[in-house]
Structure formats: C-alpha cells, structure tokens
C-alpha positions in Angstrom: 58.4 81.4 30.1 57.2 79.8 32.8 58.8 76.7 35.2 58.9 72.8 33.9 58.3 70.0 36.1 60.5 67.3 36.5 57.5 66.2 33.7 57.9 67.9 31.3 61.2 68.3 31.1 61.3 64.2 30.1 58.8 64.5 28.0 61.5 67.2 26.0 64.2 65.0 26.3 62.7 62.3 24.8 60.5 64.1 22.0 64.0 65.0 21.1 65.7 61.6 22.0 63.1 59.9 19.5 63.2 63.0 16.2 66.6 62.1 17.0 66.6 58.8 16.9 64.0 59.0 14.1 66.8 61.3 11.6 70.1 58.8 13.0 67.2 56.4 11.6 66.5 57.5 7.8 70.6 58.3 7.1 70.9 55.3 8.4 68.7 53.3 5.8 69.5 55.1 2.8 72.8 54.3 3.1 71.5 50.5 3.3 69.9 50.8 -0.1 73.1 53.3 -1.3 75.6 49.8 -0.3 72.4 47.2 -2.4 72.2 49.1 -5.4 74.7 47.1 -8.0 77.3 50.3 -8.6 76.7 51.8 -4.7 78.3 55.8 -5.1 80.4 55.0 -2.1 81.3 59.0 -1.3 78.0 59.3 -1.0 77.8 56.4 1.7 80.5 58.7 3.1 78.8 61.8 3.6 76.2 59.7 4.4 77.6 58.0 7.4 79.9 61.3 8.3 76.0 62.9 8.8 74.8 60.0 10.7 78.1 60.9 12.8 77.7 64.2 13.0 74.2 63.7 15.6 75.5 60.8 16.8 77.5 63.5 18.4 75.2 66.0 19.2 73.1 63.9 20.6 76.0 62.3 23.0 76.9 66.5 24.4 73.5 67.1 25.3 73.4 68.1 28.8 69.0 66.9 30.0 69.6 69.8 31.9 70.6 72.1 29.0 66.5 72.9 27.9 67.3 75.6 25.7 69.8 72.5 23.8 67.2 71.0 23.9 64.8 72.9 22.5 68.0 74.5 20.0 68.1 70.3 18.7 64.7 69.9 18.1 63.9 72.5 16.5 67.1 71.4 14.0 65.9 67.8 13.2 61.9 68.2 13.9 60.5 70.5 11.0 62.6 67.0 9.0 61.6 64.6 10.3 57.8 65.8 9.5 58.8 66.7 6.1 59.3 63.2 5.6 56.5 61.9 7.8 54.8 63.9 5.0 56.7 63.1 2.1 56.0 58.8 3.8 52.2 59.7 3.8 52.0 61.4 0.3 53.6 57.6 -1.4 51.3 56.1 1.0 54.0 54.6 3.5 
C-alpha cells in the first residue's frame, strides 16, 4: 500500500467524520419523528438512542493515527449512508 501523506490522512479522517455524522443525524431524525407520533414506540426510540450512543462511542474511540480503524468505520457506515441518499433521491428529497 502506498504511504499516505498528511493531507490524505486528514481527508480520510474528515470523510469518516462526515459519514458518521450523517448516520447519527439519520438516527436523531428517526427518534424525533417517532417521538412526535400520537402513540410513540418508546422501545423503538430507546433502540435508536442506544445505536446513536454506540456510534458516538465508536467515533470518540477513533485514533486519528489508526488508518485501518478509520477505513473500517468508513466501510461500516458509508454504504448505509449511500443507500439512504439514493433512496431519498429516488423519492425526490
């Protein structure tokens, strides 16, 4: 593997941060919509909150010098976010 420059490492980390932020935003939005329902499913809200904290902990535990961990985080969340963006685009959002 080619050695990454500092700029390349920074871009990798920033990209991972953006992808994680998008995943967290999606969960927060789902929690908000569910909580505004006439009869909210509090168990569902709790499961979303638990997942949100799990993602936050993953992000906070990330070592900026650990490129393989950053890549793993990107792989874990980027496909999901890409699928969400494609679905939103398909319905005109």
